[in-house]
C-alpha positions in Angstrom: 26.6 4.6 34.6 23.1 5.2 36.3 20.1 5.0 33.8 18.7 7.8 32.0 15.3 8.8 33.5 12.7 11.2 32.3 14.1 13.5 35.0 17.6 13.5 33.4 15.8 14.1 30.2 13.5 16.9 31.3 17.0 18.6 33.0 18.8 18.1 29.8 16.4 19.8 27.7 14.8 22.1 29.8 11.3 20.9 29.7 9.1 19.6 32.6 9.1 16.0 33.4 5.3 15.7 32.2 6.1 16.9 28.7 8.9 14.9 28.3 6.9 11.9 29.0 3.7 13.3 27.3 6.6 13.5 23.6 8.4 10.3 24.5 4.5 8.7 24.7 3.8 10.4 21.5 0.8 12.2 22.5 -0.7 14.7 20.1 -0.9 17.9 22.4 3.2 18.2 22.0 4.4 20.7 19.7 6.1 18.5 16.9 9.1 20.8 17.5 9.5 20.1 21.1 8.7 16.6 20.4 11.7 16.6 18.0 14.3 17.9 20.6 13.0 15.6 23.3 13.4 12.3 21.0 17.1 13.8 19.9 18.0 14.1 23.2 16.4 10.8 24.4 18.6 9.1 21.8 21.5 10.6 22.5 21.1 10.1 26.0 20.6 6.3 25.3 17.2 6.6 27.0 15.3 2.8 27.2 12.0 3.2 28.4 10.6 0.5 30.9 8.1 -1.1 28.4 6.5 -3.2 31.1 6.0 -0.3 33.3 4.7 1.8 30.8 2.1 -1.1 29.4 1.1 -1.6 33.0 0.3 2.1 33.5 -1.8 2.7 30.3 -3.5 -0.6 29.8 -1.8 -0.8 26.2 0.6 -3.0 24.2 2.1 -0.2 22.5 2.0 -2.5 19.5 0.2 -2.2 16.4 -0.5 -5.3 13.7 -0.5 -5.9 10.3 -1.3 -9.6 8.7 -0.7 -9.5 4.8 -2.0 -12.4 2.9 0.4 -14.6 2.1 -0.8 -15.7 -1.5 -0.9 -12.0 -2.3 2.9 -11.5 -0.9 6.0 -12.1 -2.9 9.8 -12.0 -2.1 9.9 -10.0 -5.5 7.1 -7.5 -4.9 8.0 -4.5 -3.0 4.7 -3.1 -2.2 4.1 -4.5 1.0 8.3 -3.8 2.0 7.3 -0.3 0.8 4.0 -0.1 2.9 5.9 -1.3 6.0 8.6 1.1 6.0 6.2 4.1 5.9 4.4 2.3 8.9 7.3 1.6 10.6 8.6 5.2 10.6 5.5 6.6 12.2 5.6 3.5 14.6 9.2 4.6 15.9 8.1 8.2 16.2 5.4 7.1 19.0 7.6 4.1 20.2 5.3 1.7 18.9 6.2 -2.1 18.2 4.9 -3.3 14.8 3.8 -7.2 14.9 3.9 -8.5 11.4 2.4 -12.1 9.8 1.4 -13.5 7.1 -1.4 -16.1 6.6 -3.5 -17.5 3.8 -6.7 -15.5 2.9 -9.6 -17.3 4.4 -9.9 -19.3 7.5 -6.2 -19.4 8.3 -6.1 -15.2 8.3 -9.3 -15.0 10.4 -7.8 -17.2 12.7 -4.7 -15.0 12.9 -7.1 -12.0 13.7 -8.8 -13.6 16.3 -6.0 -14.8 17.9 -3.6 -11.5 17.8 -6.7 -9.0 18.2 -9.1 -11.2 20.6 -5.6 -12.1 22.7 -5.2 -8.1 23.3 -1.8 -8.5 21.5 -2.1 -4.9 19.8 -3.7 -1.7 20.6 -4.8 -1.5 16.9 -4.5 -3.0 13.6 -3.7 -2.1 9.6 -5.7 -4.2 7.2 -4.2 -4.2 3.7 -5.7 -5.0 0.4 -9.3 -5.0 0.9 -11.8 -7.6 -0.3 -15.3 -7.2 -1.1 -17.2 -6.9 2.0 -14.0 -7.7 3.6 -14.6 -9.9 7.0 -11.6 -8.8 8.7 -13.0 -5.3 8.9 -16.3 -6.6 10.2 -14.7 -8.7 12.7 -12.7 -5.4 13.7 -15.8 -3.5 13.8 -17.7 -5.9 15.9 -15.4 -5.6 18.2 -15.0 -2.0 18.3 -11.3 -2.1 18.0 -9.0 0.2 16.4 -8.3 0.2 13.1 -7.2 1.6 9.6 -7.5 0.3 6.2 -5.5 0.5 3.4 -7.7 0.6 0.5 -11.3 1.2 0.2 -14.5 -1.1 -0.1 -15.6 -2.2 -3.8 -17.4 -0.1 -6.0 -21.0 0.5 -4.7 -20.2 -0.5 -1.7 -19.9 1.8 1.7 -16.9 2.9 3.0 -18.0 3.0 6.3 -14.1 2.6 8.0 -11.3 4.8 8.2 -9.0 4.2 5.2 -6.6 5.7 2.9 -6.2 4.7 -0.6 -4.6 5.6 -4.3 -7.4 6.4 -7.2 -6.8 4.0 -9.2 -9.8 4.2 -11.2 -8.2 7.4 -12.6 -4.5 5.8 -12.5 -5.6 3.1 -15.0 -7.5 6.0 -17.3 -4.5 7.9 -17.3 -2.3 4.9 -18.6 -5.1 4.2 -21.1 -5.3 7.6 -22.6 -1.4 7.6 -22.6 -0.8 4.8 -24.6 -3.6 5.8 -27.1 -1.8 9.5 -27.3 1.3 7.0 -28.2 -1.0 5.3 -31.0 -1.7 2.2 -29.4 -5.2 1.4 -29.6 -5.5 -2.7 -29.4 -5.1 -2.7 -25.3 -5.1 -5.6 -23.2 -5.7 -5.7 -19.3 -4.3 -7.8 -16.7 -6.5 -7.9 -13.5 -5.9 -8.9 -9.9 -8.2 -11.6 -8.3 -11.9 -10.7 -8.7 -12.3 -11.2 -4.8 -10.0 -8.0 -4.1 -11.5 -4.7 -4.1 -9.5 -2.8 -5.9 -9.8 -4.6 -9.2 -13.5 -3.2 -10.1 -11.9 0.4 -9.8 -9.0 -0.8 -12.1 -11.4 -2.4 -14.4 -13.6 0.7 -14.4 -10.5 3.1 -15.2 -9.9 1.0 -18.2 -13.4 0.9 -19.7 -13.4 4.9 -19.0 -9.9 5.3 -20.7 -11.3 3.1 -23.9 -14.8 5.1 -23.8 -12.8 8.3 -23.9 -10.7 7.5 -26.9 -13.7 5.9 -28.7 -12.3 2.5 -28.4 -14.9 -0.5 -28.1 -14.7 -2.7 -25.1 -13.6 -6.2 -25.7 -14.1 -9.1 -23.0 -11.3 -11.3 -24.7 -8.9 -8.5 -23.8 -9.2 -8.7 -20.1 -7.8 -11.3 -18.1 -7.2 -12.1 -14.2 -4.0 -13.1 -12.4 -2.9 -13.3 -8.8 -0.4 -10.2 -8.4 2.9 -12.3 -9.1 5.2 -12.0 -11.8 4.7 -15.5 -13.1 0.8 -14.8 -13.1 1.6 -11.7 -15.6 4.1 -13.9 -17.8 1.3 -16.4 -18.3 -1.6 -14.0 -18.4 0.4 -12.2 -21.3 0.9 -15.6 -23.2 -2.9 -16.2 -23.0 -4.1 -12.5 -24.3 -1.9 -12.7 -27.1 -2.9 -16.3 -27.9 -6.4 -15.2 -28.0 -5.9 -11.6 -29.2 -2.7 -11.7 -31.2 -4.1 -8.5 -32.5 -3.1 -6.6 -29.5 -0.4 -3.7 -29.4 -0.2 -3.0 -25.6 -1.0 -4.8 -22.3 -1.8 -2.7 -18.9 -1.1 -4.9 -15.9 -2.6 -3.7 -12.2 0.5 -4.0 -10.7 4.4 -3.7 -11.5 5.1 -7.5 -10.9 2.5 -8.6 -13.1 3.8 -6.2 -16.1 7.2 -7.3 -15.6 6.2 -10.8 -16.2 4.0 -9.5 -18.9 6.8 -8.0 -21.0 9.0 -11.0 -20.7 6.1 -12.9 -22.5 5.9 -10.2 -25.0 9.6 -10.2 -25.6 9.5 -13.6 -26.2 7.1 -13.4 -29.0 9.3 -11.3 -30.9 8.1 -7.8 -29.7 10.1 -4.9 -29.4 8.7 -3.2 -26.1 8.2 0.5 -26.5 8.4 0.4 -30.3 6.0 -2.2 -31.9 4.5 -2.9 -28.4 3.5 -0.9 -25.1 3.9 -2.2 -21.2 2.1 -0.6 -18.3 2.4 -1.2 -14.9 0.9 -0.1 -11.5 2.7 1.0 -8.2 5.9 2.5 -9.3 8.3 -0.3 -7.6 11.9 0.3 -7.7 12.1 -2.9 -9.8 10.7 -1.5 -12.7 13.1 1.4 -13.2 16.0 -1.1 -13.7 14.2 -3.2 -16.4 15.1 -3.2 -20.2 13.0 -1.5 -21.4 12.3 0.8 -18.1 8.7 0.3 -17.1 5.9 3.1 -17.6 4.0 2.9 -14.1 1.4 4.6 -12.5 2.9 5.6 -9.3 1.2 5.7 -5.9 3.3 7.2 -2.6 3.3 3.8 -0.9 5.7 4.6 1.9 3.5 7.8 2.5 0.6 6.0 2.4 2.3 3.8 5.2 3.1 6.4 7.4 -0.3 8.6 6.9 -2.3 5.2 7.9 -0.3 4.5 11.0 -0.7 8.1 12.0 -4.4 7.9 11.8 -4.4 4.6 13.7 -2.5 6.4 16.3 -5.2 9.2 16.5 -7.8 6.6 16.9 -6.0 4.8 19.8 -5.6 8.0 21.3 -9.7 8.1 21.0 -9.6 11.2 18.7 -11.3 11.4 15.3 -9.0 12.0 12.3 -9.5 15.0 10.2 -9.8 12.5 7.2 -11.3 9.5 8.1 -11.3 8.4 4.2 -8.6 9.7 2.3 -8.5 9.2 -1.5 -4.7 10.1 -3.1 -4.6 10.7 -6.4 -2.0 8.8 -8.6 0.8 10.5 -10.9 2.0 8.5 -14.5 5.4 7.9 -14.7 6.2 7.6 -18.6 9.2 5.4 -19.2 10.6 3.7 -22.2 8.3 0.8 -22.1 5.8 3.0 -23.9 7.8 5.9 -25.2 11.2 4.9 -26.3 12.2 8.4 -26.2 12.4 8.2 -22.6 15.2 6.4 -21.1 15.8 4.9 -17.1 14.6 7.4 -15.3 
């Protein structure tokens, strides 16, 4: 059986060889319906592009990269899995591969960036979970290497790079307001590590919500974790020991919220009735706990997909229409703050 070529796909679809080539190459000037038909025909015909020839013609690797800091990545955490799912969808549409790596934050992580980016192994990078004055961003900017960022700089610092982020300040504000509306006024907060850029936004949202409700801010109600389930568990234990008057805890991600829920239940509280727990991210695990977890939902898969599409535009030399995009999150109310809400 002869191999499937661009010419045979063109003959089968009725489009020119040039149009077929540009559709399979992910070029933006091809109509979406045309691209869809050509990609469908290519799949049905079993087309396998000659990657080496494609790379030699274009001087590209047809690979994008994502390095996740390993201390923030847990096998229990669906955040990166969902982000990667969205990135992967877009990469597949553009016939790109996704290079994934995980390294400890610091010198090890920067060495990986130098090895992967400096070694010309990728055409662009996606930076996830930004730090204050992020050295990864500074490095990519110094090379003028295509990149996009999942997240922003810390409050008060410039966002002079392409990014997509959920408005976590608004999200935590909404969570505080919801808890106050249910009668919970002594609310603790478990934050991520202080060097992460989004920590400042989530603390600001907490303070905004308290101020709006006329509730005083107390330093002893705030503690830091590391985004893992175990850190949420231990942080909640510490909060309850030093502030036993607490009636609610908000955690900056769902994993820490689930850990906090376990600690609170071990203290004899009935979560959703005499104690409230809230999280952030809306990972699938939160729907299946007892009680189910009230959370702030950000569209993680969509963010991953849109980040990759933005990166492909930059790789093509285009300027994205939205070079900095802030997405409004939504509050998902479940039984951990309101027993009238069963699993949903």
